[in-house]
N, C-alpha and C positions, 0 to 999 in steps of 0.2 A: 826819581830813581826807585825802582822796585826793590823790596827787601828780598834776600834769598830765602829759599824754603826753610832751611834750618834755623835761621834767625827768626822768621815768622813763627815757626813751631815753638821755639823757646819763649818768645813773647806771649804767645797764646797760653802756654803753660803758666807763665808768671801772672798773667791776667787772671786766670782761673784760680790759682793757688793763693795769690796775695791780694790782687785787686778786688776780686768778687767778695771775699769775706769783709774787706774794709768797706766796700760799698754797702753791703748788707747792714753792717753796724751803723753806718752813717744814715741810711734810710730809716732804720728802726728808731734811731735816736731822734731824728727829725719828726717822725710820726708820733712818737711818744709825747713830744712837745705840743703837737697839734691834736690833742685828744678831744677837742670840742666838736669835731666833725661827726656827722651822723654815721652809723656803722656802714651803710651802703656806699656812701661817698668815700669813706676810709678804705673800703674794699677796693674800689676802683682806683684809688691813688696807689695802693699797694700793687695792683696789677700793672699800672702804668710804670711804676718804679721797677718792677720785676722784668718787664719787657724792654723798657727804655734804655737800659745799660748796654744792650747788645748792638743797637743800631750804629752808634759811633765806632764800635770796634768790629763791625762786620768784616772789614777787609782783613783783619788779623786771622779770623777763623776760616775764611774762604779757602777751600782746597787742602786743609790740614790733614784730613783723613785719607787723601789720595797718596799714591806712591810719589817719592821725590822725583820731580820732573828733571832735575839737574843730574841725577845719578846715572852713571854709565851702566848699561845692561850687559 
C-alpha cells in the first residue's frame, strides 16, 4: 500500500531534520575510529557514506517537490 502524499512529505522532513544529522554523527564517529586509513581511501569512504544514505530512502523523496496529486483543483 502506497503512502499518501502528506505522510510521505512529513516523513521526508523527519528524515532530513532528525535522521540525517544522526546519520552524520554516526558516520563521523565510525570514521574517527578508523583513522588508520590512507587519506585517499578515507575520502572515498566519506563520499560513499555521503551518497549511500539516500538510496534506501529514495522512495520517500520521489515527487515531494511536485504539487499534491490528491488535492482537488
